[in-house]
C-alpha positions as CSV (number, residue, x, y, z in Angstrom):
1,X,14.4,-12.9,-14.6
2,X,15.5,-10.8,-17.5
3,X,13.8,-7.2,-17.3
4,X,15.9,-5.7,-20.4
5,X,19.0,-6.9,-22.0
6,X,21.2,-5.1,-19.6
7,X,18.9,-5.2,-16.5
8,X,18.4,-8.4,-14.5
9,X,16.6,-9.4,-11.3
10,X,18.3,-10.8,-8.4
11,X,15.9,-10.4,-5.6
12,X,14.3,-13.0,-3.3
13,X,10.9,-14.6,-2.1
14,X,10.2,-14.6,1.6
15,X,7.5,-17.2,2.6
16,X,8.5,-17.4,6.2
17,X,7.2,-14.0,7.0
18,X,3.8,-13.9,8.9
19,X,3.5,-10.1,9.3
20,X,4.7,-7.6,7.1
21,X,6.0,-4.7,9.0
22,X,4.7,-6.7,12.0
23,X,1.0,-5.9,11.0
24,X,-0.1,-7.1,7.4
25,X,-1.2,-10.7,6.9
26,X,0.7,-12.0,3.8
27,X,-0.5,-15.6,3.0
28,X,1.4,-15.5,0.0
29,X,4.5,-13.9,1.1
30,X,6.5,-11.2,-0.1
31,X,9.2,-10.6,-2.7
32,X,12.3,-8.2,-1.8
33,X,13.3,-7.0,-5.3
34,X,16.7,-6.2,-6.3
35,X,18.0,-5.6,-9.7
36,X,21.3,-5.3,-11.3
37,X,22.1,-2.9,-14.3
38,X,25.3,-4.3,-16.1
39,X,27.1,-1.5,-18.3
40,X,30.7,-0.3,-17.9
41,X,30.0,0.3,-14.6
42,X,27.7,-2.1,-12.6
43,X,25.1,-0.8,-10.4
44,X,23.0,-3.1,-8.0
45,X,19.6,-1.5,-7.2
46,X,19.0,-2.0,-3.6
47,X,19.8,-4.7,-1.2
48,X,17.1,-7.3,0.8
49,X,16.2,-8.2,4.2
50,X,18.9,-9.4,6.1
51,X,17.6,-12.8,6.5
52,X,18.2,-13.5,3.0
53,X,21.6,-11.7,2.5
54,X,23.3,-15.0,1.5
55,X,20.8,-15.9,-1.0
56,X,20.9,-12.2,-2.7
57,X,24.7,-12.2,-2.8
58,X,24.5,-15.7,-4.4
59,X,22.0,-14.5,-7.0
60,X,24.5,-11.2,-7.8
61,X,27.7,-13.9,-7.8
62,X,25.6,-16.0,-10.1
63,X,24.9,-13.4,-12.7
64,X,28.1,-11.4,-12.5
65,X,30.7,-14.1,-11.8
66,X,34.0,-12.7,-10.6
67,X,33.2,-9.4,-11.8
68,X,32.4,-6.6,-8.9
69,X,29.6,-4.3,-8.8
70,X,30.5,-0.8,-8.9
71,X,27.5,0.7,-6.9
72,X,25.0,-0.1,-4.5
73,X,22.1,2.3,-5.0
74,X,19.7,2.4,-1.9
75,X,16.7,3.9,-2.7
76,X,14.7,3.2,0.4
77,X,16.2,2.6,3.9
78,X,13.4,0.4,5.3
79,X,15.2,-3.0,6.9
80,X,13.5,-5.3,4.3
81,X,15.5,-3.3,1.8
82,X,18.5,-2.1,3.5
83,X,19.2,-5.1,5.7
84,X,21.9,-6.3,3.8
85,X,23.8,-3.3,2.8
86,X,26.7,-4.3,5.4
87,X,27.0,-7.8,4.0
88,X,27.0,-6.3,0.5
89,X,29.9,-3.6,1.3
90,X,32.0,-6.5,3.1
91,X,31.8,-8.6,0.2
92,X,32.6,-6.1,-2.2
93,X,35.1,-3.7,-0.8
94,X,35.7,-1.9,-3.8
95,X,32.1,-0.7,-4.3
96,X,30.4,2.5,-3.4
97,X,27.1,3.1,-2.0
98,X,24.7,5.7,-3.6
99,X,21.9,7.2,-1.7
100,X,20.4,10.3,-0.5
101,X,21.5,12.4,2.4
102,X,18.6,11.5,4.8
103,X,19.4,7.7,3.9
104,X,23.0,8.1,5.0
105,X,21.7,9.5,8.2
106,X,19.5,6.7,8.8
107,X,22.1,4.2,7.7
108,X,24.3,5.2,10.7
109,X,21.4,4.8,12.8
110,X,20.8,1.1,11.6
111,X,24.4,0.2,11.3
112,X,25.9,1.5,14.7
113,X,27.2,4.8,13.1
114,X,28.5,3.3,9.9
115,X,28.0,6.0,7.2
116,X,30.4,4.7,4.7
117,X,32.1,8.2,4.6
118,X,34.9,6.9,2.3
119,X,32.7,5.0,-0.3
120,X,29.4,6.9,-0.5
121,X,28.0,9.0,-3.2
122,X,25.3,11.3,-2.1
123,X,22.7,12.0,-4.7
124,X,19.4,13.7,-4.9
125,X,16.7,15.4,-7.1
126,X,18.2,16.1,-10.6
127,X,21.5,14.1,-10.1
128,X,22.5,12.1,-13.0
129,X,25.3,9.2,-12.7
130,X,26.4,7.7,-15.7
131,X,27.0,3.9,-16.0
132,X,28.1,3.9,-19.6
133,X,25.5,3.7,-22.1
134,X,22.9,4.0,-19.0
135,X,22.3,7.3,-17.5
136,X,20.5,7.0,-13.8
137,X,18.4,9.9,-13.1
138,X,17.5,10.2,-9.5
139,X,14.2,11.7,-8.6
140,X,13.3,12.7,-4.8
141,X,10.2,10.8,-3.6
142,X,10.1,12.2,0.1
143,X,7.4,10.4,2.2
144,X,6.7,7.7,-0.4
145,X,6.3,6.5,2.3
146,X,10.0,7.5,4.3
147,X,11.6,10.8,4.1
148,X,14.9,9.7,2.5
149,X,13.3,7.9,-0.7
150,X,14.7,8.4,-4.0
151,X,13.3,6.8,-7.2
152,X,15.7,6.1,-10.0
153,X,14.9,6.3,-14.2
154,X,17.2,4.7,-16.4
155,X,16.9,6.8,-19.6
156,X,18.3,4.1,-22.1
157,X,15.8,1.4,-21.1
158,X,13.4,3.9,-19.7
159,X,12.8,1.8,-16.8
160,X,11.4,3.5,-13.5
161,X,12.9,1.9,-10.3
162,X,10.1,2.9,-7.8
163,X,11.0,2.1,-4.5
164,X,8.2,1.3,-2.7
165,X,5.8,2.7,-4.9
166,X,3.8,0.0,-7.1
167,X,4.7,-2.6,-4.7
168,X,2.2,-5.3,-4.0
169,X,1.9,-8.2,-1.4
170,X,3.0,-11.7,-2.7
171,X,6.1,-13.5,-3.4
172,X,6.9,-13.8,-7.3
173,X,6.6,-17.5,-7.5
174,X,3.1,-17.0,-6.3
175,X,2.0,-13.8,-7.8
176,X,3.7,-14.2,-11.0
177,X,6.7,-12.2,-12.8
178,X,5.0,-9.8,-15.1
179,X,1.9,-8.3,-13.4
180,X,-0.2,-9.0,-16.6
181,X,-3.0,-10.2,-14.5
182,X,-4.4,-7.0,-13.5
183,X,-7.3,-8.0,-11.5
184,X,-4.8,-10.0,-9.0
185,X,-2.4,-7.0,-9.0
186,X,-4.8,-4.4,-8.0
187,X,-6.2,-6.5,-5.0
188,X,-3.1,-6.7,-2.9
189,X,-1.4,-3.7,-4.4
190,X,-4.5,-1.6,-3.4
191,X,-4.1,-3.2,0.2
192,X,-0.6,-2.5,0.1
193,X,-0.7,0.9,-1.0
194,X,-3.7,2.2,1.6
195,X,-1.9,0.3,4.5
196,X,1.8,1.5,4.0
197,X,1.3,4.4,1.7
198,X,-2.3,5.8,2.2
199,X,-1.5,8.8,4.4
200,X,0.8,10.2,2.0
201,X,-1.3,11.0,-1.2
202,X,-0.1,14.7,-1.8
203,X,3.5,13.2,-1.9
204,X,2.6,10.4,-4.0
205,X,0.6,12.9,-6.4
206,X,3.9,15.1,-6.6
207,X,5.7,12.1,-7.8
208,X,3.2,10.9,-10.3
209,X,3.5,14.6,-11.8
210,X,7.5,14.2,-11.9
211,X,6.7,10.7,-13.6
212,X,4.4,12.1,-16.2
213,X,7.3,13.9,-17.9
214,X,9.4,10.7,-18.2
215,X,8.9,8.3,-21.0
216,X,8.4,5.1,-18.7
217,X,8.2,1.6,-20.3
218,X,8.7,-0.5,-17.3
219,X,8.3,0.2,-13.7
220,X,10.7,-2.0,-11.3
221,X,9.2,-1.9,-7.9
222,X,10.8,-3.1,-4.6
223,X,7.8,-5.6,-3.9
224,X,5.7,-7.4,-6.0
225,X,5.9,-8.0,-10.0
226,X,7.8,-5.8,-12.9
227,X,5.2,-4.1,-14.7
228,X,6.0,-4.0,-18.3
229,X,2.4,-3.8,-20.2
230,X,-0.4,-1.4,-19.8
231,X,1.4,0.9,-17.4
232,X,-1.4,3.5,-17.8
233,X,-3.7,1.2,-15.9
234,X,-1.4,1.0,-12.9
235,X,-0.6,5.0,-12.9
236,X,-4.2,5.6,-13.4
237,X,-5.0,3.7,-10.2
238,X,-2.2,5.2,-8.3
239,X,-3.6,8.7,-9.2
240,X,-7.1,7.7,-8.1
241,X,-5.7,6.4,-4.8
242,X,-3.6,9.2,-4.0
243,X,-6.0,11.8,-4.8
244,X,-8.6,9.8,-2.3
245,X,-11.1,9.5,-5.2
246,X,-13.5,6.2,-5.2
247,X,-12.2,3.5,-7.7
248,X,-15.5,1.7,-7.8
249,X,-19.2,2.2,-7.1
250,X,-20.7,0.3,-4.1
251,X,-21.5,-0.1,-0.3
252,X,-19.2,-1.3,2.3
253,X,-21.0,-2.3,5.4
254,X,-18.4,-2.6,8.3
255,X,-19.8,-4.1,11.3
256,X,-19.3,-5.3,15.1
257,X,-21.8,-7.4,16.9
258,X,-21.7,-8.8,20.2
259,X,-24.8,-10.9,20.3
260,X,-25.8,-11.1,16.6
261,X,-28.5,-8.5,16.4
262,X,-26.5,-6.0,14.9
263,X,-24.9,-8.5,12.5
264,X,-28.8,-9.7,11.4
265,X,-29.4,-5.9,10.8
266,X,-26.4,-5.6,8.5
267,X,-27.3,-9.0,6.7
268,X,-31.2,-7.7,6.1
269,X,-29.2,-4.2,4.7
270,X,-27.2,-6.1,2.4
271,X,-30.0,-8.0,1.1
272,X,-32.0,-5.2,0.3
273,X,-29.4,-3.2,-1.5
274,X,-28.6,-6.1,-3.7
275,X,-32.2,-6.5,-4.5
276,X,-32.4,-2.9,-5.3
277,X,-29.3,-3.2,-8.0
278,X,-26.6,-1.6,-6.1
279,X,-23.4,-2.1,-8.1
280,X,-21.5,-4.0,-5.1
281,X,-22.2,-4.6,-1.5
282,X,-19.0,-5.6,0.7
283,X,-19.9,-6.9,4.1
284,X,-17.0,-7.2,6.6
285,X,-16.9,-8.6,10.0
286,X,-14.2,-6.2,11.9
287,X,-13.8,-8.7,14.6
288,X,-13.0,-11.5,12.4
289,X,-11.9,-10.2,8.9
290,X,-8.7,-8.8,8.0
291,X,-9.0,-5.0,8.9
292,X,-6.5,-4.1,6.0
293,X,-8.9,-5.6,3.6
294,X,-11.7,-3.4,5.3
295,X,-9.6,-0.3,5.0
296,X,-8.5,-1.4,1.5
297,X,-12.5,-1.6,0.5
298,X,-13.4,1.4,2.4
299,X,-11.1,3.4,0.4
300,X,-11.9,1.5,-2.8
301,X,-15.8,1.9,-2.8
302,X,-17.9,5.3,-2.6
303,X,-20.1,4.5,0.4
304,X,-19.3,3.0,3.8
305,X,-22.0,2.2,6.2
306,X,-20.5,1.9,9.9
307,X,-22.4,-0.6,12.3
308,X,-21.7,-1.3,15.7
309,X,-22.8,-1.4,19.6
310,X,-22.4,0.8,22.3
311,X,-19.7,-0.4,24.4
312,X,-18.3,1.3,27.4
313,X,-20.1,4.6,26.8
314,X,-18.4,4.6,23.5
315,X,-17.9,1.9,20.3
316,X,-16.7,-1.4,20.2
317,X,-13.2,-1.6,20.1
318,X,-12.7,-3.1,16.6
319,X,-14.9,-0.5,15.2
320,X,-12.6,2.1,16.9
321,X,-9.6,0.7,15.4
322,X,-11.2,0.6,11.9
323,X,-12.1,4.4,11.9
324,X,-9.2,5.3,13.4
325,X,-7.1,3.3,10.5
326,X,-9.3,5.4,8.0
327,X,-8.7,8.8,9.5
328,X,-4.9,8.4,10.1
329,X,-4.9,7.6,6.4
330,X,-6.9,10.7,5.6
331,X,-9.9,8.8,4.3
332,X,-12.1,11.5,2.6
333,X,-14.7,12.0,-0.2
334,X,-17.2,9.4,0.7
335,X,-21.2,8.8,1.4
336,X,-21.6,7.8,5.2
337,X,-24.3,6.0,7.1
338,X,-24.6,4.7,10.7
339,X,-26.1,1.6,12.5
340,X,-26.0,1.6,16.1
341,X,-27.2,-0.7,18.7
342,X,-27.7,-0.1,22.3
343,X,-29.7,-1.6,25.1
344,X,-30.1,1.3,27.4
345,X,-28.0,4.3,26.1
346,X,-27.1,3.8,22.5
347,X,-24.2,6.5,21.6
348,X,-22.6,4.8,19.0
349,X,-23.4,6.9,16.1
350,X,-22.7,10.1,17.8
351,X,-19.3,8.4,18.6
352,X,-18.5,7.6,15.2
353,X,-19.5,10.8,13.8
354,X,-17.2,12.5,16.2
355,X,-14.4,10.4,15.2
356,X,-14.8,11.0,11.6
357,X,-14.9,15.0,12.1
358,X,-11.5,15.6,10.6
359,X,-12.2,13.7,7.4
360,X,-12.8,16.0,4.6
361,X,-15.9,16.0,2.1
362,X,-18.0,13.2,3.8
363,X,-21.8,13.2,3.0
364,X,-23.9,11.9,5.6
365,X,-27.2,9.9,4.9
366,X,-30.3,11.3,6.1
367,X,-31.4,7.8,7.3
368,X,-29.6,6.1,10.0
369,X,-30.7,3.1,12.0
370,X,-31.2,2.9,15.9
371,X,-31.5,-0.7,17.2
372,X,-32.5,-1.1,20.8
373,X,-31.0,-4.5,21.7
374,X,-32.8,-6.1,18.8
375,X,-34.6,-5.4,15.4
376,X,-38.2,-4.4,15.6
377,X,-40.7,-2.8,13.4
378,X,-39.4,0.8,13.8
379,X,-35.7,-0.1,13.2
380,X,-36.6,-2.5,10.0
381,X,-38.6,0.6,8.6
382,X,-35.3,2.6,9.2
383,X,-33.3,0.0,7.5
384,X,-35.9,0.1,4.4
385,X,-35.3,3.8,4.4
386,X,-31.6,3.8,4.3
387,X,-31.6,1.1,1.7
388,X,-33.8,3.0,-0.6
389,X,-31.6,6.4,0.2
390,X,-28.4,4.3,-0.7
391,X,-29.8,2.4,-3.6
392,X,-31.1,5.9,-5.3
393,X,-27.7,7.1,-5.5
394,X,-27.0,4.6,-8.2
395,X,-30.0,5.2,-10.3
């Protein structure tokens, strides 16, 4: 793939991975992106997962022939990007490695004490490295999403190499190379962002502020497609996500149900909301659906209804995992309602509300629903009242 006349793609696609970072389902695989800047000095931007070292080095060889790269720039030390550093340095013994001070400390941990003391170039915020006509401007991006991260701006071609920022699940031979299909990009980029970077909104905001001072024409992330058109769309989404704003109007109903009675209540509420013209209604079964997608939707939409049974004097495990996944990512600025079920001592609503106490700017609905074993006239009336309250917010 040609990014510009001087910048070429040498990354790889991984269709063998079942869980990204041991956690996230990636049915369409994932790309480990790497780029080469060809100038008087040649810089390779990041390596790839160790399982693909041979393929990656072959890509570099095919591009450069017998010419040896001068630099390997390491923006991020997570193993899916740093795993082939040693193979590269062994293959190109004249090359130097360029990274942040913290990255070299991590390098020693990953590679049994190896810090490449005699071949390293330490860079940080504001440092500029000249390749010839290209100048690499380094931008510190700590905790987006590891502490050692740097991003790199090429002032000639106006390219931002954004490390894990603006990344997306999906191999490039599946998701396409240009990122022109915005809806497709946002879906998996949103799940990626909130799953991996979501806790670090303040740090992402700080990097976006730095980026606003740069003339960026192309974004080259370490996962997913290269972004070349309508960059305001992508930057705008990142601004919304990292400031914990709601991207869309709508209600997410996240539930667990043991014998189906809570599920019946959820389905009835969803029908009522749709009939009342609520812009979007998303229902997710936390025991069966991908929790990462449920987390994505809970951040995307402005309202979440939590529906679950009392379990061991608390709440059902999948609901507990869901709420913890939200709170540890600093979920905030939402409208919230509860549906609880319990046959003799229902405490689910109380438990869920307590778990959310640390979340900022939550607006709790006046009407919650209490089911004792199964729906009856009283709990149906409560559902009616909740549906009316939720729908009123969109009128």
